[in-house]
Structure formats: C-alpha cells, structure tokens
TORZA-524500 format. One record per residue: y, x, z of N, C-alpha, C in turn; residue in three letters. Coordinates in nm, 2 decimals. Atoms other than C-alpha are relative to their C-alpha. Last residue first. Example, Ala and Ser with C-alpha at 12.3 -4.5 7.8 and 13.67 -1.06 7.14 Angstrom:
BEGIN
LOFI   n_north   n_east     n_up   ca_north   ca_east    ca_up   c_north   c_east     c_up   type
LOFI     -0.11    -0.09     0.00      -0.11      1.37     0.71      0.11    -0.08     0.08    SER
LOFI     -0.12     0.09     0.00      -0.45      1.23     0.78      0.12     0.09     0.00    ALA
//
This chain:
BEGIN
LOFI   n_north   n_east     n_up   ca_north   ca_east    ca_up   c_north   c_east     c_up   type
LOFI      0.06     0.11    -0.11       3.58     -1.51     1.64     -0.17     0.08     0.02    VAL
LOFI      0.13    -0.04     0.00       3.83     -1.25     1.59     -0.05    -0.12     0.07    ILE
LOFI      0.09     0.01    -0.12       4.16     -1.34     1.46     -0.15     0.06    -0.02    HIS
LOFI     -0.05     0.07    -0.09       4.49     -1.27     1.25     -0.08     0.00     0.12    THR
LOFI     -0.15    -0.08    -0.01       4.39     -1.06     0.94      0.05    -0.02     0.14    ASP
LOFI     -0.12     0.03     0.08       4.05     -1.23     0.98      0.11     0.09     0.02    THR
LOFI     -0.15    -0.05    -0.02       3.76     -1.14     1.15      0.04    -0.02    -0.07    MET
LOFI     -0.09    -0.01     0.12       3.39     -1.23     1.21      0.13     0.01     0.04    SER
LOFI     -0.16    -0.01     0.00       3.14     -1.19     1.46      0.04     0.00    -0.11    LEU
LOFI     -0.02     0.01     0.16       2.77     -1.39     1.51      0.16     0.05     0.04    ASN
LOFI      0.11     0.00     0.06       2.57     -1.28     1.84      0.09     0.03    -0.15    HIS
LOFI     -0.06     0.02     0.12       2.88     -1.15     2.04     -0.10     0.01    -0.08    PRO
LOFI      0.06    -0.08     0.10       2.72     -1.22     2.39      0.07    -0.04    -0.12    GLU
LOFI      0.10     0.06     0.07       2.97     -1.37     2.61     -0.04     0.09    -0.14    ILE
LOFI      0.14     0.01    -0.03       3.12     -1.21     2.92     -0.11    -0.09    -0.10    ASN
LOFI      0.00     0.16     0.02       3.45     -1.04     2.72     -0.16    -0.02     0.09    ILE
LOFI      0.15     0.03    -0.04       3.59     -0.74     2.78     -0.01    -0.14     0.01    TYR
LOFI      0.00     0.14    -0.06       3.91     -0.69     2.52     -0.18    -0.02     0.07    LYS
LOFI      0.14    -0.02    -0.03       4.02     -0.35     2.35      0.01    -0.13     0.10    SER
LOFI      0.00     0.09    -0.12       4.33     -0.26     2.17     -0.12    -0.02     0.02    ASP
LOFI     -0.12     0.06    -0.01       4.45     -0.03     1.92     -0.02    -0.07     0.10    VAL
LOFI     -0.04     0.15    -0.03       4.18      0.22     1.92      0.12    -0.04     0.03    PRO
LOFI     -0.11     0.02    -0.13       4.18      0.52     1.70      0.03    -0.16     0.05    ALA
LOFI      0.14     0.07    -0.18       3.91      0.47     1.42      0.07     0.03     0.10    GLY
LOFI      0.04    -0.16    -0.03       4.13      0.65     1.13     -0.11    -0.02     0.13    ILE
LOFI      0.05    -0.07     0.08       4.22      0.33     0.98     -0.07     0.12     0.01    ALA
LOFI     -0.09    -0.04     0.09       4.29      0.14     1.31     -0.12     0.05    -0.09    ASN
LOFI     -0.03    -0.09     0.07       4.03     -0.02     1.56      0.14     0.01    -0.12    CYS
LOFI     -0.09     0.03     0.12       4.02     -0.34     1.77      0.05     0.17    -0.01    LEU
LOFI     -0.09    -0.11     0.01       3.75     -0.27     2.03      0.00     0.01    -0.13    ILE
LOFI     -0.05     0.01     0.18       3.55     -0.57     2.15      0.08     0.10     0.00    LEU
LOFI     -0.19    -0.01     0.05       3.38     -0.49     2.47      0.00     0.01    -0.13    ILE
LOFI     -0.02    -0.08     0.13       3.06     -0.65     2.62      0.13     0.02    -0.01    TYR
LOFI     -0.09    -0.06     0.01       2.94     -0.78     3.00      0.01     0.11    -0.14    VAL
LOFI     -0.09     0.07     0.03       2.65     -0.93     3.04      0.11     0.00    -0.01    GLY
LOFI      0.06     0.04     0.06       2.46     -0.66     3.24      0.11    -0.14    -0.04    PRO
LOFI      0.06     0.14    -0.08       2.67     -0.42     3.34     -0.08    -0.10    -0.12    ASP
LOFI      0.11     0.01    -0.07       2.62     -0.10     3.16     -0.04    -0.08     0.05    ASP
LOFI     -0.08    -0.12    -0.08       2.88     -0.18     2.83     -0.16    -0.01     0.11    THR
LOFI      0.05     0.06    -0.16       2.76     -0.35     2.56      0.04     0.09     0.06    ARG
LOFI      0.10    -0.06    -0.07       2.97     -0.32     2.22     -0.06    -0.05     0.11    THR
LOFI      0.05     0.08    -0.11       3.16     -0.50     1.94     -0.13     0.09     0.08    ALA
LOFI      0.15    -0.05    -0.05       3.36     -0.26     1.73     -0.05    -0.08     0.09    LEU
LOFI      0.03     0.03    -0.13       3.64     -0.46     1.54     -0.15     0.05     0.02    VAL
LOFI      0.14     0.06    -0.01       3.81     -0.37     1.21     -0.01     0.01     0.19    CYS
LOFI      0.11    -0.04    -0.13       4.16     -0.34     1.13     -0.12    -0.02     0.00    TYR
LOFI     -0.02    -0.14    -0.04       4.43     -0.32     0.82     -0.09     0.05     0.13    GLU
LOFI     -0.16    -0.07    -0.03       4.34     -0.63     0.71      0.02     0.13    -0.04    GLY
LOFI     -0.10     0.11     0.03       3.99     -0.76     0.82      0.09     0.05    -0.01    ALA
LOFI     -0.18    -0.07     0.04       3.70     -0.53     0.93      0.08    -0.11    -0.08    GLY
LOFI     -0.06     0.07     0.14       3.35     -0.61     1.09      0.14     0.07     0.01    LYS
LOFI     -0.13    -0.04     0.03       3.13     -0.39     1.31      0.02    -0.13    -0.12    ILE
LOFI     -0.01     0.04     0.16       2.82     -0.48     1.50      0.13     0.02     0.00    GLU
LOFI      0.10     0.14     0.05       2.62     -0.40     1.79      0.04    -0.04    -0.10    MET
LOFI     -0.02     0.06     0.13       2.70     -0.04     1.91     -0.06    -0.15    -0.01    LEU
LOFI      0.09     0.16     0.02       2.54      0.05     2.26      0.06    -0.06    -0.12    LYS
LOFI      0.10     0.04     0.00       2.80      0.38     2.25     -0.07    -0.13     0.03    LYS
LOFI      0.00     0.11    -0.10       2.99      0.47     2.04     -0.10    -0.02     0.06    VAL
LOFI      0.12    -0.01    -0.05       3.11      0.82     1.89      0.01    -0.11     0.08    TYR
LOFI      0.00     0.06    -0.14       3.38      0.84     1.64     -0.12    -0.04     0.05    LYS
LOFI      0.13     0.02    -0.06       3.41      1.04     1.30      0.04    -0.06     0.18    VAL
LOFI     -0.02    -0.05    -0.18       3.69      1.07     1.09     -0.12    -0.10     0.05    ASN
LOFI      0.11     0.05    -0.12       3.65      1.09     0.74      0.05     0.03     0.09    LYS
LOFI      0.02    -0.02    -0.11       3.93      1.15     0.43     -0.08    -0.06     0.09    GLN
LOFI      0.11    -0.06     0.01       3.86      1.07     0.07     -0.03     0.06     0.18    GLY
LOFI     -0.03    -0.16    -0.01       4.22      1.01    -0.01     -0.13     0.07     0.02    THR
LOFI     -0.06    -0.06     0.08       4.15      0.68    -0.17      0.06     0.11     0.04    GLN
LOFI      0.04     0.03     0.13       3.84      0.53    -0.02      0.12     0.07    -0.09    THR
LOFI     -0.06     0.07     0.11       3.92      0.63     0.31     -0.06    -0.01    -0.11    ASP
LOFI      0.01    -0.10     0.11       3.61      0.68     0.55      0.08    -0.06    -0.10    PHE
LOFI     -0.11     0.04     0.07       3.59      0.61     0.90      0.03     0.05    -0.12    PHE
LOFI     -0.08    -0.06     0.12       3.25      0.70     1.02      0.13    -0.06    -0.08    VAL
LOFI     -0.05     0.05     0.08       3.07      0.56     1.35      0.14     0.07    -0.11    VAL
LOFI     -0.08    -0.09     0.12       2.80      0.79     1.48      0.08    -0.14    -0.12    CYS
LOFI     -0.02     0.05     0.13       2.61      0.52     1.72      0.09     0.13    -0.06    HIS
LOFI     -0.14     0.10    -0.01       2.52      0.68     2.09     -0.02    -0.01    -0.16    ASP
LOFI      0.06     0.16    -0.07       2.17      0.83     2.19      0.11    -0.07    -0.07    THR
LOFI     -0.05     0.09    -0.10       2.22      1.16     2.01     -0.04    -0.10     0.03    ARG
LOFI     -0.02    -0.12    -0.15       2.02      1.46     1.86      0.05    -0.09     0.13    ASP
LOFI      0.10     0.00    -0.09       1.86      1.19     1.59      0.00     0.08     0.11    HIS
LOFI      0.08    -0.15     0.03       2.15      1.09     1.47     -0.08     0.03     0.08    LYS
LOFI      0.05    -0.05    -0.16       2.20      0.69     1.47     -0.02     0.15    -0.05    ASN
LOFI      0.15    -0.02     0.04       2.42      0.50     1.16     -0.04     0.10     0.16    PHE
LOFI      0.10    -0.04    -0.09       2.73      0.36     1.14     -0.11     0.00    -0.01    ALA
LOFI      0.15     0.03    -0.02       3.00      0.26     0.92     -0.06     0.08     0.10    TYR
LOFI      0.10    -0.06    -0.17       3.33      0.19     0.86     -0.15    -0.02     0.00    ALA
LOFI      0.10     0.05    -0.02       3.49      0.18     0.50     -0.04     0.02     0.13    ILE
LOFI      0.09    -0.09    -0.12       3.85      0.21     0.46     -0.11    -0.08     0.01    THR
LOFI      0.09    -0.09     0.06       4.08      0.10     0.21     -0.08     0.08     0.05    HIS
LOFI     -0.09    -0.07     0.08       4.23     -0.20     0.38     -0.07     0.06    -0.12    GLY
LOFI     -0.16     0.07    -0.03       3.94     -0.31     0.56      0.06     0.09    -0.07    PHE
LOFI     -0.10    -0.04     0.10       3.53     -0.27     0.46      0.13    -0.11     0.07    TYR
LOFI     -0.13     0.11     0.01       3.28     -0.32     0.74      0.08     0.09    -0.11    GLY
LOFI     -0.13    -0.04     0.08       2.94     -0.14     0.83      0.08    -0.12    -0.03    TRP
LOFI     -0.13     0.10    -0.07       2.61     -0.19     1.06      0.15     0.08    -0.08    LYS
LOFI     -0.17    -0.07    -0.04       2.37     -0.05     0.89      0.03    -0.11     0.02    TYR
LOFI     -0.09     0.12    -0.01       2.01     -0.25     0.89      0.12     0.07     0.05    ASP
LOFI     -0.07     0.06    -0.11       1.78      0.04     0.80      0.06    -0.08     0.00    PRO
LOFI     -0.14    -0.01     0.02       1.57      0.03     0.47      0.03    -0.03     0.15    ARG
LOFI     -0.02     0.07    -0.13       1.17      0.07     0.48      0.17     0.02     0.02    ILE
LOFI     -0.14    -0.08     0.00       1.01      0.09     0.13      0.07    -0.08     0.11    ASN
LOFI     -0.08     0.10    -0.06       0.65     -0.01     0.12      0.17     0.08     0.02    ALA
LOFI     -0.14    -0.07     0.03       0.37      0.11    -0.07      0.09    -0.09     0.05    PHE
LOFI     -0.10     0.12    -0.01       0.00     -0.01     0.01      0.15     0.08    -0.01    TYR
//
C-alpha cells in the first residue's frame, strides 16, 4: 500500500504577509514564520501551545492554550509578528474567524 501523509499546517494570509506555523524536531513550541510576499523578508516567532492562525486586513490572530486549564490567549500580531494586543478568554476557540475589525 502507498499513502501520502500531509500534516495539517496552520496558516493565514493578511496584507501582503503569509503567517504559517510548523514544529521543529528540537523544540516543543511552534515556529511561526511571517513572510512578506513583496519584499521576501521573514520574521520568526516561537509560540507555545498554538491552536490556530487567522488573518485579515493588516493583522493576524494567534490562538494559544495556557498552562491553566480552561484559559486561552488570543494574540493580535502585525506583519512582522510583533504583538499588538492580547486577550485572555475562558472559552476554547474551536472555530476562529477574523475580519478587518472583529475576531469571532
């Protein structure tokens, strides 16, 4: 038998930037790369317990778990991966969506 196995990559596109995440073998956290499609510039950020990436407009949101059970963090990042804002929530983000003005 022959099978192709493809990992379920987390990624999002916003502005002129693609944010994608993958696991490195030597680290337990996710490596999130912010790649500017116009300039080719890459910025790398390491995020623990990453759940989801969504993007819209000029920002993206990273959803992560905390060490406390039932507590999650939404991190709003710009095109170079710098955190702009963050919010702690008590609802697990099973499905996440983002527009230019709202995160649902």
